[in-house]
C-alpha positions in Angstrom: -63.3 57.5 17.0 -62.3 57.2 20.7 -59.3 55.3 22.1 -59.6 53.5 25.4 -56.7 51.8 27.0 -56.7 49.3 29.8 -53.7 48.1 31.7 -54.5 45.1 33.8 -52.1 44.8 36.8 -51.6 41.3 38.3 -49.7 40.8 41.5 -47.5 37.7 41.1 -45.3 37.9 44.1 -44.4 34.8 46.1 -47.0 35.6 48.8 -49.7 35.1 46.2 -48.9 31.4 45.7 -51.7 28.8 46.0 -55.4 30.0 46.2 -54.6 33.8 46.0 -52.9 33.5 42.6 -55.6 31.2 41.3 -58.4 33.6 42.4 -56.6 36.6 41.1 -56.0 34.9 37.7 -59.7 33.9 37.5 -60.7 37.5 38.3 -58.3 38.8 35.7 -59.8 36.5 33.0 -63.3 37.7 33.9 -62.2 41.3 33.6 -60.6 40.7 30.2 -63.7 38.8 29.0 -65.8 42.0 29.8 -63.6 44.3 27.6 -65.5 45.5 24.5 -64.4 43.4 21.6 -62.9 45.3 18.7 -62.3 44.1 15.2 -58.8 44.0 13.8 -59.9 46.6 11.2 -60.3 49.1 14.0 -56.6 49.1 14.9 -54.3 52.1 14.5 -52.7 50.7 11.4 -55.9 50.8 9.5 -56.8 53.9 7.6 -59.9 55.8 8.7 -61.6 55.0 5.5 -61.6 51.3 6.2 -62.9 51.6 9.7 -66.6 50.8 9.4 -67.7 52.3 12.7 -66.0 55.6 13.3 -68.1 56.3 16.4 -67.0 53.2 18.2 -64.2 53.2 20.7 -61.0 51.3 20.0 -60.0 49.5 23.1 -56.4 48.4 23.8 -55.1 46.4 26.7 -52.2 44.6 28.2 -51.6 42.5 31.3 -48.6 43.3 33.5 -47.6 40.9 36.3 -45.5 42.3 39.1 -43.4 41.4 42.2 -39.8 42.5 42.6 -39.7 42.5 38.8 -42.5 42.8 36.2 -43.6 40.9 33.1 -45.8 42.0 30.2 -48.1 39.5 28.4 -47.7 41.5 25.2 -44.7 43.8 24.4 -47.1 46.7 24.1 -50.9 47.2 24.4 -52.9 45.3 21.8 -56.4 45.9 20.4 -59.1 44.0 22.3 -59.8 41.7 19.4 -61.4 38.3 20.0 -58.1 36.6 19.3 -56.1 38.8 21.7 -58.7 38.5 24.4 -58.7 34.7 24.0 -54.9 34.6 24.1 -54.9 36.6 27.4 -57.7 34.6 29.0 -55.9 31.4 28.1 -52.7 32.7 29.7 -54.4 33.5 33.0 -54.5 30.0 34.5 -50.7 29.7 33.6 -49.7 32.7 35.8 -47.6 31.7 38.7 -46.5 33.6 41.8 -43.0 33.7 40.5 -42.0 37.3 40.1 -40.3 37.8 43.5 -41.5 39.8 46.5 -43.3 43.1 46.7 -40.9 44.9 49.1 -39.7 47.2 46.3 -43.1 48.0 44.7 -42.3 51.7 44.1 -39.1 50.7 42.3 -41.1 48.2 40.2 -43.8 50.7 39.4 -41.1 53.2 38.2 -39.6 50.5 35.9 -43.1 49.8 34.5 -43.8 53.5 34.0 -47.0 53.6 35.9 
């Protein structure tokens, strides 16, 4: 089976406060909702014999907010199961423009390894 990974980047610098952070969060929720839903059985920890659909892609994702510093929603990418997608979508309206400025974006990107 194939492995697809999505890293959703969300700017959360102070300049995004108000309507911009709300609109960005709504857009992020819409993007997450469009990810193909995978069952938990399709995760890496399952053996290939228990995976019912070997031709389907396994989709993993994470959400990384950034400003001067960054914050990950999950410690590492997670499978795009219904539960994980719902958790991420529910988190979107709670995102605030609270991660500092964006003056040091290249330094932040290096720390995020992107």
